[in-house]
N, C-alpha and C positions, 0 to 999 in steps of 0.2 A: 504493500500500500504506500509506503514511504517513497519508493522509487517513482511511482506514478505521480505523486504530488510534486516531487523534485523535477520530474520531466516537464510538467506543465509550468512550474515556476520559471525554469530556465528557458522554456519556449517563449513565455511572455517577455522575459528580459531581452531575448534576441529580437523579438518583434519591435520592441521599443527602440532598438538601435538601427532598424531598417531605414534607409533613406529612400523614400518614395519619390517617383519622378514628378516633376511639375506637370501642370496640365498641358503646357506647350510641348514638353518632351513626350508625353504620352500620345498626343495627337500626331506628332512627327513619326514616332515609332509605329503607330498604327497604320499610317499612310504607307510607310516603308513595307510593312508586312503585307498589306493588301496588294501593293504593287508587285511584290515578289510572288504572291500567290497567283496573280493574273498572268505574269510572265511565265511561271512554271506551268500553269494550266494550258496556256497556249502552246508551249514547247511540247508537253506530253501529248496534247491533242494532235499536233502535227506528226509526232512520232507514231502515235497510234494509227492515224490515217495512213501514213506511209506503210506501216506493217500490214495493215488491212488490205491495201492495194497490192502489195507484194504477194500476199497469200491468195487474194482473189485471182491475180494473173497466173500464179503458179498452179493452182488447183482447178482452174476453170476449164 
């Protein structure tokens, strides 16, 4: 029981030391992540389309 209480106390102490991003930083990082997701989705979509065409031509 004591170890559980100690764990939660130490966890709360660590959370007090966290430096949360400012609103501007959070917005900027969110835009970067969304942009990366869009680029990665387009890339994998093109790769998938290419493989689909290769398979269609090969086995048609």
